[in-house]
C-alpha positions, 0 to 999 in steps of 0.5 A: 627076140631078135626084133626086140633086141634090134628095137632096143639097140636103136632106142639104146643108142638114140635115147642117151645120146640125145643128151650127148649131142646136146652137150657136144653142140653146146660145149664142143666136147664131141661125143664127150671124148674131145675133152676127156678131163672135162667129161671125167670131172662131170662124171665124178662131180658128186657122190651120186653121179660117182656111184652111177658111173662106177656101177656103169663102168663095172658093168661095161667091164663085165659085159666086155669079158662076157661078150668076148667069151660068148663070141668065142664060144659061138664062133662070132666074128669081130666082137670088137665092133660092138665094144667100140660102139659101146665105148663111143655111144654107151652100153644101152645100145651096145648090149642089145646089139650084141644080144641081137648078134648072139641070137643070129649066131645061135640061129646060124649054129642051130640051122634054124631061121627066126 
């Protein structure tokens, strides 16, 4: 599973951020953080995009709570690095990266190699 999670991490960071880079280049709104009000306006431009954004933000919150608890339970170090990457580049890459790290911790804790 680790190889799959690693592949999904790369795909999850590259695929959505293709559009982020396009917007960054076209508007100067680097990673959609340089102009937060402009980014928020685009995210909540209509009811459809608002529904997707609210859903995503809720899932990110659940992910952060779960990943914190799971990191503590497994003795994983520095889960905040995944959180920062998630906030900068999105959950599509952050979640599989955490799952990759989690698999590594599980292997380490059980003493097996995968």
